[in-house]
PDBQT receptor file of N, H, CA, C and O in Angstrom, charges set to zero:
ATOM      1  N   UNK A   1      -3.352 -22.107  13.676  1.00  0.00    +0.000 N 
ATOM      2  CA  UNK A   1      -3.658 -21.122  12.028  1.00  0.00    +0.000 C 
ATOM      3  C   UNK A   1      -4.469 -20.510  12.643  1.00  0.00    +0.000 C 
ATOM      4  O   UNK A   1      -5.189 -21.132  13.424  1.00  0.00    +0.000 OA
ATOM      5  N   UNK A   2      -4.609 -19.140  12.496  1.00  0.00    +0.000 N 
ATOM      6  H   UNK A   2      -4.024 -18.635  11.862  1.00  0.00    +0.000 HD
ATOM      7  CA  UNK A   2      -5.762 -18.431  12.521  1.00  0.00    +0.000 C 
ATOM      8  C   UNK A   2      -7.041 -18.102  11.532  1.00  0.00    +0.000 C 
ATOM      9  O   UNK A   2      -6.836 -18.243  10.327  1.00  0.00    +0.000 OA
ATOM     10  N   UNK A   3      -7.941 -17.805  11.830  1.00  0.00    +0.000 N 
ATOM     11  H   UNK A   3      -8.107 -17.690  12.810  1.00  0.00    +0.000 HD
ATOM     12  CA  UNK A   3      -8.958 -17.838  10.961  1.00  0.00    +0.000 C 
ATOM     13  C   UNK A   3      -9.190 -17.284   9.369  1.00  0.00    +0.000 C 
ATOM     14  O   UNK A   3      -9.874 -17.597   8.394  1.00  0.00    +0.000 OA
ATOM     15  N   UNK A   4      -8.364 -16.447   9.671  1.00  0.00    +0.000 N 
ATOM     16  H   UNK A   4      -7.809 -16.193  10.463  1.00  0.00    +0.000 HD
ATOM     17  CA  UNK A   4      -8.198 -15.160   8.544  1.00  0.00    +0.000 C 
ATOM     18  C   UNK A   4      -7.388 -15.896   7.583  1.00  0.00    +0.000 C 
ATOM     19  O   UNK A   4      -7.727 -15.834   6.401  1.00  0.00    +0.000 OA
ATOM     20  N   UNK A   5      -6.218 -16.686   7.963  1.00  0.00    +0.000 N 
ATOM     21  H   UNK A   5      -5.943 -16.737   8.923  1.00  0.00    +0.000 HD
ATOM     22  CA  UNK A   5      -5.361 -17.378   7.211  1.00  0.00    +0.000 C 
ATOM     23  C   UNK A   5      -5.901 -18.231   6.581  1.00  0.00    +0.000 C 
ATOM     24  O   UNK A   5      -5.868 -18.324   5.354  1.00  0.00    +0.000 OA
ATOM     25  N   UNK A   6      -6.580 -19.109   7.492  1.00  0.00    +0.000 N 
ATOM     26  H   UNK A   6      -6.607 -19.033   8.488  1.00  0.00    +0.000 HD
ATOM     27  CA  UNK A   6      -7.771 -20.413   7.025  1.00  0.00    +0.000 C 
ATOM     28  C   UNK A   6      -8.206 -20.184   5.621  1.00  0.00    +0.000 C 
ATOM     29  O   UNK A   6      -7.856 -20.663   4.543  1.00  0.00    +0.000 OA
ATOM     30  N   UNK A   7      -9.130 -19.248   6.004  1.00  0.00    +0.000 N 
ATOM     31  H   UNK A   7      -9.415 -18.859   6.880  1.00  0.00    +0.000 HD
ATOM     32  CA  UNK A   7     -10.250 -18.745   5.133  1.00  0.00    +0.000 C 
ATOM     33  C   UNK A   7      -9.556 -18.272   3.884  1.00  0.00    +0.000 C 
ATOM     34  O   UNK A   7     -10.293 -18.511   2.927  1.00  0.00    +0.000 OA
ATOM     35  N   UNK A   8      -8.369 -17.663   3.487  1.00  0.00    +0.000 N 
ATOM     36  H   UNK A   8      -7.770 -17.469   4.264  1.00  0.00    +0.000 HD
ATOM     37  CA  UNK A   8      -7.913 -17.025   2.670  1.00  0.00    +0.000 C 
ATOM     38  C   UNK A   8      -7.066 -18.559   1.569  1.00  0.00    +0.000 C 
ATOM     39  O   UNK A   8      -7.119 -18.763   0.356  1.00  0.00    +0.000 OA
ATOM     40  N   UNK A   9      -6.431 -19.277   2.588  1.00  0.00    +0.000 N 
ATOM     41  H   UNK A   9      -6.388 -19.111   3.574  1.00  0.00    +0.000 HD
ATOM     42  CA  UNK A   9      -5.932 -20.626   1.993  1.00  0.00    +0.000 C 
ATOM     43  C   UNK A   9      -7.009 -20.966   1.149  1.00  0.00    +0.000 C 
ATOM     44  O   UNK A   9      -6.994 -20.858  -0.077  1.00  0.00    +0.000 OA
ATOM     45  N   UNK A  10      -8.109 -21.453   1.959  1.00  0.00    +0.000 N 
ATOM     46  H   UNK A  10      -8.121 -21.541   2.955  1.00  0.00    +0.000 HD
ATOM     47  CA  UNK A  10      -9.153 -21.965   1.522  1.00  0.00    +0.000 C 
ATOM     48  C   UNK A  10      -9.766 -21.675   0.267  1.00  0.00    +0.000 C 
ATOM     49  O   UNK A  10     -10.316 -22.530  -0.426  1.00  0.00    +0.000 OA
ATOM     50  N   UNK A  11      -9.644 -20.125  -0.106  1.00  0.00    +0.000 N 
ATOM     51  H   UNK A  11      -9.198 -19.430   0.457  1.00  0.00    +0.000 HD
ATOM     52  CA  UNK A  11     -10.163 -19.224  -1.075  1.00  0.00    +0.000 C 
ATOM     53  C   UNK A  11      -9.117 -19.611  -1.987  1.00  0.00    +0.000 C 
ATOM     54  O   UNK A  11      -9.627 -19.994  -3.039  1.00  0.00    +0.000 OA
ATOM     55  N   UNK A  12      -7.940 -19.662  -2.007  1.00  0.00    +0.000 N 
ATOM     56  H   UNK A  12      -7.526 -19.351  -1.151  1.00  0.00    +0.000 HD
ATOM     57  CA  UNK A  12      -6.787 -19.441  -3.079  1.00  0.00    +0.000 C 
ATOM     58  C   UNK A  12      -6.636 -20.785  -3.684  1.00  0.00    +0.000 C 
ATOM     59  O   UNK A  12      -6.355 -20.984  -4.866  1.00  0.00    +0.000 OA
ATOM     60  N   UNK A  13      -6.822 -21.597  -2.880  1.00  0.00    +0.000 N 
ATOM     61  H   UNK A  13      -7.050 -21.436  -1.919  1.00  0.00    +0.000 HD
ATOM     62  CA  UNK A  13      -6.617 -23.154  -3.294  1.00  0.00    +0.000 C 
ATOM     63  C   UNK A  13      -7.791 -24.032  -3.513  1.00  0.00    +0.000 C 
ATOM     64  O   UNK A  13      -8.093 -24.928  -2.726  1.00  0.00    +0.000 OA
ATOM     65  N   UNK A  14      -8.469 -23.751  -4.630  1.00  0.00    +0.000 N 
ATOM     66  H   UNK A  14      -8.224 -23.022  -5.269  1.00  0.00    +0.000 HD
ATOM     67  CA  UNK A  14      -9.777 -24.448  -5.010  1.00  0.00    +0.000 C 
ATOM     68  C   UNK A  14      -9.517 -25.455  -6.207  1.00  0.00    +0.000 C 
ATOM     69  O   UNK A  14      -8.569 -25.343  -6.983  1.00  0.00    +0.000 OA
ATOM     70  N   UNK A  15     -10.285 -26.250  -6.249  1.00  0.00    +0.000 N 
ATOM     71  H   UNK A  15     -11.055 -26.340  -5.618  1.00  0.00    +0.000 HD
ATOM     72  CA  UNK A  15     -10.282 -27.415  -7.559  1.00  0.00    +0.000 C 
ATOM     73  C   UNK A  15      -9.809 -26.822  -8.691  1.00  0.00    +0.000 C 
ATOM     74  O   UNK A  15      -9.438 -25.675  -8.941  1.00  0.00    +0.000 OA
ATOM     75  N   UNK A  16      -9.918 -28.112  -9.511  1.00  0.00    +0.000 N 
ATOM     76  H   UNK A  16     -10.220 -29.043  -9.309  1.00  0.00    +0.000 HD
ATOM     77  CA  UNK A  16      -9.022 -27.955 -10.910  1.00  0.00    +0.000 C 
ATOM     78  C   UNK A  16     -10.192 -27.020 -11.663  1.00  0.00    +0.000 C 
ATOM     79  O   UNK A  16      -9.796 -26.065 -12.330  1.00  0.00    +0.000 OA
ATOM     80  N   UNK A  17     -11.572 -27.276 -11.567  1.00  0.00    +0.000 N 
ATOM     81  H   UNK A  17     -11.894 -28.052 -11.026  1.00  0.00    +0.000 HD
ATOM     82  CA  UNK A  17     -12.415 -26.504 -12.793  1.00  0.00    +0.000 C 
ATOM     83  C   UNK A  17     -12.617 -25.099 -12.065  1.00  0.00    +0.000 C 
ATOM     84  O   UNK A  17     -13.499 -24.496 -12.677  1.00  0.00    +0.000 OA
ATOM     85  N   UNK A  18     -12.285 -24.578 -11.323  1.00  0.00    +0.000 N 
ATOM     86  H   UNK A  18     -11.569 -25.068 -10.826  1.00  0.00    +0.000 HD
ATOM     87  CA  UNK A  18     -12.431 -23.287 -10.575  1.00  0.00    +0.000 C 
ATOM     88  C   UNK A  18     -11.157 -22.477 -10.501  1.00  0.00    +0.000 C 
ATOM     89  O   UNK A  18     -11.051 -21.468  -9.804  1.00  0.00    +0.000 OA
ATOM     90  N   UNK A  19     -10.036 -23.058 -11.384  1.00  0.00    +0.000 N 
ATOM     91  H   UNK A  19     -10.122 -23.878 -11.950  1.00  0.00    +0.000 HD
ATOM     92  CA  UNK A  19      -9.030 -22.469 -11.227  1.00  0.00    +0.000 C 
ATOM     93  C   UNK A  19      -8.959 -21.040 -11.682  1.00  0.00    +0.000 C 
ATOM     94  O   UNK A  19      -8.559 -20.145 -10.938  1.00  0.00    +0.000 OA
ATOM     95  N   UNK A  20      -9.384 -20.826 -13.015  1.00  0.00    +0.000 N 
ATOM     96  H   UNK A  20      -9.709 -21.553 -13.620  1.00  0.00    +0.000 HD
ATOM     97  CA  UNK A  20      -9.860 -19.379 -13.445  1.00  0.00    +0.000 C 
ATOM     98  C   UNK A  20     -10.270 -18.506 -12.402  1.00  0.00    +0.000 C 
ATOM     99  O   UNK A  20      -9.754 -17.398 -12.543  1.00  0.00    +0.000 OA
ATOM    100  N   UNK A  21     -11.161 -18.613 -11.200  1.00  0.00    +0.000 N 
ATOM    101  H   UNK A  21     -11.580 -19.514 -11.085  1.00  0.00    +0.000 HD
ATOM    102  CA  UNK A  21     -11.469 -17.798 -10.346  1.00  0.00    +0.000 C 
ATOM    103  C   UNK A  21     -10.439 -17.795  -9.423  1.00  0.00    +0.000 C 
ATOM    104  O   UNK A  21     -10.661 -16.975  -8.532  1.00  0.00    +0.000 OA
ATOM    105  N   UNK A  22      -9.476 -18.350  -9.303  1.00  0.00    +0.000 N 
ATOM    106  H   UNK A  22      -9.296 -19.016 -10.027  1.00  0.00    +0.000 HD
ATOM    107  CA  UNK A  22      -8.595 -18.412  -8.486  1.00  0.00    +0.000 C 
ATOM    108  C   UNK A  22      -7.384 -17.438  -8.838  1.00  0.00    +0.000 C 
ATOM    109  O   UNK A  22      -6.747 -16.841  -7.970  1.00  0.00    +0.000 OA
ATOM    110  N   UNK A  23      -7.116 -17.337 -10.306  1.00  0.00    +0.000 N 
ATOM    111  H   UNK A  23      -7.633 -17.823 -11.010  1.00  0.00    +0.000 HD
ATOM    112  CA  UNK A  23      -6.556 -16.478 -10.764  1.00  0.00    +0.000 C 
ATOM    113  C   UNK A  23      -7.078 -14.952 -10.622  1.00  0.00    +0.000 C 
ATOM    114  O   UNK A  23      -6.398 -13.991 -10.263  1.00  0.00    +0.000 OA
ATOM    115  N   UNK A  24      -8.328 -14.955 -10.958  1.00  0.00    +0.000 N 
ATOM    116  H   UNK A  24      -8.880 -15.736 -11.251  1.00  0.00    +0.000 HD
ATOM    117  CA  UNK A  24      -8.727 -13.522 -11.135  1.00  0.00    +0.000 C 
ATOM    118  C   UNK A  24      -8.545 -13.339  -9.583  1.00  0.00    +0.000 C 
ATOM    119  O   UNK A  24      -8.046 -12.246  -9.318  1.00  0.00    +0.000 OA
ATOM    120  N   UNK A  25      -8.759 -13.955  -8.728  1.00  0.00    +0.000 N 
ATOM    121  H   UNK A  25      -9.163 -14.843  -8.944  1.00  0.00    +0.000 HD
ATOM    122  CA  UNK A  25      -8.731 -13.475  -6.953  1.00  0.00    +0.000 C 
ATOM    123  C   UNK A  25      -7.237 -13.278  -6.703  1.00  0.00    +0.000 C 
ATOM    124  O   UNK A  25      -6.940 -12.729  -5.643  1.00  0.00    +0.000 OA
ATOM    125  N   UNK A  26      -6.454 -13.573  -7.361  1.00  0.00    +0.000 N 
ATOM    126  H   UNK A  26      -6.695 -14.019  -8.222  1.00  0.00    +0.000 HD
ATOM    127  CA  UNK A  26      -5.042 -13.143  -6.964  1.00  0.00    +0.000 C 
ATOM    128  C   UNK A  26      -4.662 -12.181  -7.833  1.00  0.00    +0.000 C 
ATOM    129  O   UNK A  26      -3.893 -11.366  -7.324  1.00  0.00    +0.000 OA
ATOM    130  N   UNK A  27      -4.911 -12.003  -8.886  1.00  0.00    +0.000 N 
ATOM    131  H   UNK A  27      -5.536 -12.666  -9.301  1.00  0.00    +0.000 HD
ATOM    132  CA  UNK A  27      -4.673 -11.208  -9.701  1.00  0.00    +0.000 C 
ATOM    133  C   UNK A  27      -5.133  -9.634  -8.867  1.00  0.00    +0.000 C 
ATOM    134  O   UNK A  27      -4.409  -8.646  -8.744  1.00  0.00    +0.000 OA
ATOM    135  N   UNK A  28      -6.444  -9.793  -8.416  1.00  0.00    +0.000 N 
ATOM    136  H   UNK A  28      -7.032 -10.596  -8.516  1.00  0.00    +0.000 HD
ATOM    137  CA  UNK A  28      -7.121  -8.726  -7.776  1.00  0.00    +0.000 C 
ATOM    138  C   UNK A  28      -6.420  -8.458  -6.265  1.00  0.00    +0.000 C 
ATOM    139  O   UNK A  28      -6.417  -7.275  -5.925  1.00  0.00    +0.000 OA
ATOM    140  N   UNK A  29      -5.971  -9.188  -5.551  1.00  0.00    +0.000 N 
ATOM    141  H   UNK A  29      -5.973 -10.149  -5.827  1.00  0.00    +0.000 HD
ATOM    142  CA  UNK A  29      -5.494  -8.918  -4.141  1.00  0.00    +0.000 C 
ATOM    143  C   UNK A  29      -4.125  -8.164  -4.461  1.00  0.00    +0.000 C 
ATOM    144  O   UNK A  29      -3.789  -7.172  -3.815  1.00  0.00    +0.000 OA
ATOM    145  N   UNK A  30      -3.401  -8.663  -5.437  1.00  0.00    +0.000 N 
ATOM    146  H   UNK A  30      -3.674  -9.470  -5.962  1.00  0.00    +0.000 HD
ATOM    147  CA  UNK A  30      -1.993  -8.164  -5.927  1.00  0.00    +0.000 C 
ATOM    148  C   UNK A  30      -2.025  -6.904  -6.517  1.00  0.00    +0.000 C 
ATOM    149  O   UNK A  30      -1.013  -6.203  -6.540  1.00  0.00    +0.000 OA
ATOM    150  N   UNK A  31      -3.217  -6.500  -7.054  1.00  0.00    +0.000 N 
ATOM    151  H   UNK A  31      -4.038  -7.069  -7.035  1.00  0.00    +0.000 HD
ATOM    152  CA  UNK A  31      -3.772  -5.096  -7.897  1.00  0.00    +0.000 C 
ATOM    153  C   UNK A  31      -3.714  -4.249  -6.291  1.00  0.00    +0.000 C 
ATOM    154  O   UNK A  31      -2.897  -3.411  -5.908  1.00  0.00    +0.000 OA
ATOM    155  N   UNK A  32      -4.658  -4.711  -5.720  1.00  0.00    +0.000 N 
ATOM    156  H   UNK A  32      -5.321  -5.391  -6.032  1.00  0.00    +0.000 HD
ATOM    157  CA  UNK A  32      -4.939  -3.958  -4.452  1.00  0.00    +0.000 C 
ATOM    158  C   UNK A  32      -4.047  -3.222  -3.550  1.00  0.00    +0.000 C 
ATOM    159  O   UNK A  32      -4.003  -2.067  -3.126  1.00  0.00    +0.000 OA
ATOM    160  N   UNK A  33      -3.043  -4.766  -3.335  1.00  0.00    +0.000 N 
ATOM    161  H   UNK A  33      -3.079  -5.704  -3.679  1.00  0.00    +0.000 HD
ATOM    162  CA  UNK A  33      -1.884  -4.247  -2.718  1.00  0.00    +0.000 C 
ATOM    163  C   UNK A  33      -0.461  -3.760  -3.232  1.00  0.00    +0.000 C 
ATOM    164  O   UNK A  33       0.453  -3.471  -2.459  1.00  0.00    +0.000 OA
ATOM    165  N   UNK A  34      -0.374  -3.705  -4.503  1.00  0.00    +0.000 N 
ATOM    166  H   UNK A  34      -1.115  -3.940  -5.131  1.00  0.00    +0.000 HD
ATOM    167  CA  UNK A  34       0.057  -2.747  -5.272  1.00  0.00    +0.000 C 
ATOM    168  C   UNK A  34      -0.194  -1.368  -5.256  1.00  0.00    +0.000 C 
ATOM    169  O   UNK A  34       0.678  -0.507  -5.136  1.00  0.00    +0.000 OA
ATOM    170  N   UNK A  35      -1.571  -1.138  -5.397  1.00  0.00    +0.000 N 
ATOM    171  H   UNK A  35      -2.280  -1.837  -5.494  1.00  0.00    +0.000 HD
ATOM    172  CA  UNK A  35      -2.393   0.436  -4.845  1.00  0.00    +0.000 C 
ATOM    173  C   UNK A  35      -1.839   0.971  -3.915  1.00  0.00    +0.000 C 
ATOM    174  O   UNK A  35      -1.402   2.121  -3.855  1.00  0.00    +0.000 OA
ATOM    175  N   UNK A  36      -1.826  -0.196  -2.799  1.00  0.00    +0.000 N 
ATOM    176  H   UNK A  36      -2.182  -1.129  -2.847  1.00  0.00    +0.000 HD
ATOM    177  CA  UNK A  36      -1.882   0.727  -1.364  1.00  0.00    +0.000 C 
ATOM    178  C   UNK A  36      -0.256   1.107  -1.223  1.00  0.00    +0.000 C 
ATOM    179  O   UNK A  36       0.177   2.132  -0.696  1.00  0.00    +0.000 OA
ATOM    180  N   UNK A  37       0.567  -0.002  -1.843  1.00  0.00    +0.000 N 
ATOM    181  H   UNK A  37       0.216  -0.835  -2.271  1.00  0.00    +0.000 HD
ATOM    182  CA  UNK A  37       1.803   0.413  -1.830  1.00  0.00    +0.000 C 
ATOM    183  C   UNK A  37       2.385   1.459  -2.293  1.00  0.00    +0.000 C 
ATOM    184  O   UNK A  37       3.386   1.999  -1.822  1.00  0.00    +0.000 OA
ATOM    185  N   UNK A  38       1.587   1.877  -3.521  1.00  0.00    +0.000 N 
ATOM    186  H   UNK A  38       0.774   1.439  -3.904  1.00  0.00    +0.000 HD
ATOM    187  CA  UNK A  38       2.125   3.228  -4.049  1.00  0.00    +0.000 C 
ATOM    188  C   UNK A  38       1.541   4.086  -3.466  1.00  0.00    +0.000 C 
ATOM    189  O   UNK A  38       2.290   5.063  -3.444  1.00  0.00    +0.000 OA
ATOM    190  N   UNK A  39       0.342   4.371  -2.816  1.00  0.00    +0.000 N 
ATOM    191  H   UNK A  39      -0.266   3.578  -2.834  1.00  0.00    +0.000 HD
ATOM    192  CA  UNK A  39      -0.112   5.439  -2.081  1.00  0.00    +0.000 C 
ATOM    193  C   UNK A  39       0.866   5.692  -0.553  1.00  0.00    +0.000 C 
ATOM    194  O   UNK A  39       1.096   6.863  -0.251  1.00  0.00    +0.000 OA
ATOM    195  N   UNK A  40       1.343   4.705   0.251  1.00  0.00    +0.000 N 
ATOM    196  H   UNK A  40       1.155   3.754   0.006  1.00  0.00    +0.000 HD
ATOM    197  CA  UNK A  40       2.106   4.850   0.817  1.00  0.00    +0.000 C 
ATOM    198  C   UNK A  40       3.374   5.634   0.419  1.00  0.00    +0.000 C 
ATOM    199  O   UNK A  40       3.754   6.708   0.886  1.00  0.00    +0.000 OA
ATOM    200  N   UNK A  41       3.926   4.914  -0.497  1.00  0.00    +0.000 N 
ATOM    201  H   UNK A  41       3.617   4.041  -0.876  1.00  0.00    +0.000 HD
ATOM    202  CA  UNK A  41       4.921   5.299  -0.733  1.00  0.00    +0.000 C 
ATOM    203  C   UNK A  41       4.841   6.964  -1.490  1.00  0.00    +0.000 C 
ATOM    204  O   UNK A  41       5.783   7.753  -1.570  1.00  0.00    +0.000 OA
ATOM    205  N   UNK A  42       3.807   7.118  -1.851  1.00  0.00    +0.000 N 
ATOM    206  H   UNK A  42       3.042   6.477  -1.785  1.00  0.00    +0.000 HD
ATOM    207  CA  UNK A  42       3.724   8.769  -2.404  1.00  0.00    +0.000 C 
ATOM    208  C   UNK A  42       3.147   9.448  -1.264  1.00  0.00    +0.000 C 
ATOM    209  O   UNK A  42       3.335  10.651  -1.440  1.00  0.00    +0.000 OA
ATOM    210  N   UNK A  43       2.480   9.225  -0.084  1.00  0.00    +0.000 N 
ATOM    211  H   UNK A  43       2.327   8.247   0.059  1.00  0.00    +0.000 HD
ATOM    212  CA  UNK A  43       2.213  10.068   0.753  1.00  0.00    +0.000 C 
ATOM    213  C   UNK A  43       3.637  10.535   1.774  1.00  0.00    +0.000 C 
ATOM    214  O   UNK A  43       3.871  11.641   2.260  1.00  0.00    +0.000 OA
ATOM    215  N   UNK A  44       4.592   9.031   1.897  1.00  0.00    +0.000 N 
ATOM    216  H   UNK A  44       4.402   8.132   1.502  1.00  0.00    +0.000 HD
ATOM    217  CA  UNK A  44       5.683   9.617   2.775  1.00  0.00    +0.000 C 
ATOM    218  C   UNK A  44       6.471  10.523   1.887  1.00  0.00    +0.000 C 
ATOM    219  O   UNK A  44       6.999  11.489   2.439  1.00  0.00    +0.000 OA
ATOM    220  N   UNK A  45       6.609  10.396   0.816  1.00  0.00    +0.000 N 
ATOM    221  H   UNK A  45       6.181   9.612   0.368  1.00  0.00    +0.000 HD
ATOM    222  CA  UNK A  45       7.553  11.233  -0.240  1.00  0.00    +0.000 C 
ATOM    223  C   UNK A  45       6.878  12.803  -0.002  1.00  0.00    +0.000 C 
ATOM    224  O   UNK A  45       7.693  13.707   0.178  1.00  0.00    +0.000 OA
ATOM    225  N   UNK A  46       5.476  13.135   0.003  1.00  0.00    +0.000 N 
ATOM    226  H   UNK A  46       4.813  12.400  -0.143  1.00  0.00    +0.000 HD
ATOM    227  CA  UNK A  46       4.991  14.089  -0.049  1.00  0.00    +0.000 C 
ATOM    228  C   UNK A  46       5.383  14.742   1.600  1.00  0.00    +0.000 C 
ATOM    229  O   UNK A  46       5.671  15.927   1.768  1.00  0.00    +0.000 OA
ATOM    230  N   UNK A  47       5.333  13.888   2.540  1.00  0.00    +0.000 N 
ATOM    231  H   UNK A  47       5.099  12.926   2.403  1.00  0.00    +0.000 HD
ATOM    232  CA  UNK A  47       5.738  14.252   3.799  1.00  0.00    +0.000 C 
ATOM    233  C   UNK A  47       7.001  14.723   3.624  1.00  0.00    +0.000 C 
ATOM    234  O   UNK A  47       7.233  15.798   4.176  1.00  0.00    +0.000 OA
ATOM    235  N   UNK A  48       7.908  14.201   2.991  1.00  0.00    +0.000 N 
ATOM    236  H   UNK A  48       7.719  13.328   2.542  1.00  0.00    +0.000 HD
ATOM    237  CA  UNK A  48       9.329  14.502   3.213  1.00  0.00    +0.000 C 
ATOM    238  C   UNK A  48       9.404  15.652   2.600  1.00  0.00    +0.000 C 
ATOM    239  O   UNK A  48      10.034  16.560   3.142  1.00  0.00    +0.000 OA
ATOM    240  N   UNK A  49       8.648  15.897   1.078  1.00  0.00    +0.000 N 
ATOM    241  H   UNK A  49       8.137  15.159   0.637  1.00  0.00    +0.000 HD
ATOM    242  CA  UNK A  49       9.072  17.278   0.609  1.00  0.00    +0.000 C 
ATOM    243  C   UNK A  49       8.685  18.706   1.159  1.00  0.00    +0.000 C 
ATOM    244  O   UNK A  49       9.154  19.801   0.846  1.00  0.00    +0.000 OA
ATOM    245  N   UNK A  50       7.442  18.304   2.302  1.00  0.00    +0.000 N 
ATOM    246  H   UNK A  50       7.061  17.415   2.556  1.00  0.00    +0.000 HD
ATOM    247  CA  UNK A  50       6.760  19.261   3.354  1.00  0.00    +0.000 C 
ATOM    248  C   UNK A  50       7.456  19.585   3.908  1.00  0.00    +0.000 C 
ATOM    249  O   UNK A  50       7.625  20.803   3.860  1.00  0.00    +0.000 OA
ATOM    250  N   UNK A  51       8.355  18.793   4.816  1.00  0.00    +0.000 N 
ATOM    251  H   UNK A  51       8.218  17.803   4.855  1.00  0.00    +0.000 HD
ATOM    252  CA  UNK A  51       9.322  19.288   5.819  1.00  0.00    +0.000 C 
ATOM    253  C   UNK A  51      10.439  19.912   5.341  1.00  0.00    +0.000 C 
ATOM    254  O   UNK A  51      10.901  20.838   6.007  1.00  0.00    +0.000 OA
ATOM    255  N   UNK A  52      11.048  19.538   4.157  1.00  0.00    +0.000 N 
ATOM    256  H   UNK A  52      10.673  18.786   3.615  1.00  0.00    +0.000 HD
ATOM    257  CA  UNK A  52      12.101  20.107   3.693  1.00  0.00    +0.000 C 
ATOM    258  C   UNK A  52      11.794  21.345   3.115  1.00  0.00    +0.000 C 
ATOM    259  O   UNK A  52      12.672  22.203   3.204  1.00  0.00    +0.000 OA
ATOM    260  N   UNK A  53      10.614  21.674   2.468  1.00  0.00    +0.000 N 
ATOM    261  H   UNK A  53       9.901  20.976   2.395  1.00  0.00    +0.000 HD
ATOM    262  CA  UNK A  53      10.354  22.930   1.918  1.00  0.00    +0.000 C 
ATOM    263  C   UNK A  53      10.301  23.974   3.417  1.00  0.00    +0.000 C 
ATOM    264  O   UNK A  53      10.778  25.101   3.548  1.00  0.00    +0.000 OA
ATOM    265  N   UNK A  54       9.568  23.161   4.410  1.00  0.00    +0.000 N 
ATOM    266  H   UNK A  54       9.181  22.245   4.304  1.00  0.00    +0.000 HD
ATOM    267  CA  UNK A  54       9.347  24.434   5.589  1.00  0.00    +0.000 C 
ATOM    268  C   UNK A  54      10.606  24.904   6.163  1.00  0.00    +0.000 C 
ATOM    269  O   UNK A  54      10.768  26.031   6.632  1.00  0.00    +0.000 OA
ATOM    270  N   UNK A  55      11.840  23.619   6.075  1.00  0.00    +0.000 N 
ATOM    271  H   UNK A  55      11.708  22.704   5.694  1.00  0.00    +0.000 HD
ATOM    272  CA  UNK A  55      12.932  23.618   6.448  1.00  0.00    +0.000 C 
ATOM    273  C   UNK A  55      14.138  25.027   5.445  1.00  0.00    +0.000 C 
ATOM    274  O   UNK A  55      15.109  25.695   5.802  1.00  0.00    +0.000 OA
ATOM    275  N   UNK A  56      13.463  24.917   4.313  1.00  0.00    +0.000 N 
ATOM    276  H   UNK A  56      12.675  24.375   4.023  1.00  0.00    +0.000 HD
ATOM    277  CA  UNK A  56      13.941  25.935   3.476  1.00  0.00    +0.000 C 
ATOM    278  C   UNK A  56      13.549  27.550   3.782  1.00  0.00    +0.000 C 
ATOM    279  O   UNK A  56      14.275  28.522   3.993  1.00  0.00    +0.000 OA
ATOM    280  N   UNK A  57      12.293  27.429   3.722  1.00  0.00    +0.000 N 
ATOM    281  H   UNK A  57      11.703  26.640   3.550  1.00  0.00    +0.000 HD
ATOM    282  CA  UNK A  57      11.835  28.796   4.076  1.00  0.00    +0.000 C 
ATOM    283  C   UNK A  57      11.803  29.545   5.525  1.00  0.00    +0.000 C 
ATOM    284  O   UNK A  57      11.669  30.762   5.651  1.00  0.00    +0.000 OA
ATOM    285  N   UNK A  58      11.950  28.589   6.628  1.00  0.00    +0.000 N 
ATOM    286  H   UNK A  58      12.059  27.601   6.525  1.00  0.00    +0.000 HD
ATOM    287  CA  UNK A  58      12.394  28.953   7.903  1.00  0.00    +0.000 C 
ATOM    288  C   UNK A  58      14.143  29.539   7.775  1.00  0.00    +0.000 C 
ATOM    289  O   UNK A  58      14.685  30.427   8.434  1.00  0.00    +0.000 OA
ATOM    290  N   UNK A  59      14.717  28.679   6.693  1.00  0.00    +0.000 N 
ATOM    291  H   UNK A  59      14.277  27.958   6.157  1.00  0.00    +0.000 HD
ATOM    292  CA  UNK A  59      16.116  29.140   6.657  1.00  0.00    +0.000 C 
ATOM    293  C   UNK A  59      16.267  30.321   5.902  1.00  0.00    +0.000 C 
ATOM    294  O   UNK A  59      17.337  30.904   6.078  1.00  0.00    +0.000 OA
ATOM    295  N   UNK A  60      15.420  30.857   5.053  1.00  0.00    +0.000 N 
ATOM    296  H   UNK A  60      14.552  30.383   4.910  1.00  0.00    +0.000 HD
ATOM    297  CA  UNK A  60      15.779  32.275   4.549  1.00  0.00    +0.000 C 
ATOM    298  C   UNK A  60      14.751  33.371   5.033  1.00  0.00    +0.000 C 
ATOM    299  O   UNK A  60      14.990  34.494   4.590  1.00  0.00    +0.000 OA
ATOM    300  N   UNK A  61      13.821  33.276   5.730  1.00  0.00    +0.000 N 
ATOM    301  H   UNK A  61      13.627  32.363   6.090  1.00  0.00    +0.000 HD
ATOM    302  CA  UNK A  61      13.157  34.118   6.586  1.00  0.00    +0.000 C 
ATOM    303  C   UNK A  61      12.862  33.218   7.914  1.00  0.00    +0.000 C 
ATOM    304  O   UNK A  61      11.864  32.542   8.166  1.00  0.00    +0.000 OA
ATOM    305  N   UNK A  62      14.273  33.462   8.830  1.00  0.00    +0.000 N 
ATOM    306  H   UNK A  62      15.083  34.011   8.625  1.00  0.00    +0.000 HD
ATOM    307  CA  UNK A  62      13.929  32.997  10.502  1.00  0.00    +0.000 C 
ATOM    308  C   UNK A  62      13.024  33.480  10.872  1.00  0.00    +0.000 C 
ATOM    309  O   UNK A  62      12.473  34.353  10.201  1.00  0.00    +0.000 OA
ATOM    310  N   UNK A  63      12.571  33.099  12.022  1.00  0.00    +0.000 N 
ATOM    311  H   UNK A  63      13.019  32.390  12.567  1.00  0.00    +0.000 HD
ATOM    312  CA  UNK A  63      11.580  33.540  12.905  1.00  0.00    +0.000 C 
ATOM    313  C   UNK A  63      12.211  34.342  13.731  1.00  0.00    +0.000 C 
ATOM    314  O   UNK A  63      13.345  34.243  14.200  1.00  0.00    +0.000 OA
ATOM    315  N   UNK A  64      11.153  35.392  13.922  1.00  0.00    +0.000 N 
ATOM    316  H   UNK A  64      10.232  35.473  13.541  1.00  0.00    +0.000 HD
ATOM    317  CA  UNK A  64      11.977  36.488  15.065  1.00  0.00    +0.000 C 
ATOM    318  C   UNK A  64      11.369  36.635  16.139  1.00  0.00    +0.000 C 
ATOM    319  O   UNK A  64      10.251  37.133  16.277  1.00  0.00    +0.000 OA
ATOM    320  N   UNK A  65      12.166  36.153  17.079  1.00  0.00    +0.000 N 
ATOM    321  H   UNK A  65      13.074  35.749  16.967  1.00  0.00    +0.000 HD
ATOM    322  CA  UNK A  65      11.882  35.792  18.980  1.00  0.00    +0.000 C 
ATOM    323  C   UNK A  65      12.086  37.294  19.820  1.00  0.00    +0.000 C 
ATOM    324  O   UNK A  65      11.958  37.340  21.043  1.00  0.00    +0.000 OA
TER     325      UNK A  65
């Protein structure tokens, strides 16, 4: 087991007294993961729109060689 996984496993599996801290940590990690996922999707969609817009502009006004 690599050390990153070991540390995260120890951090999220705590004793009963500190269960609330573990819940807050889990919610924080899920929130960050959701934010990164949304950012990746938005950047991908915007790149697709940019490419489509360029193709349509070149289709209407083609390059002159």
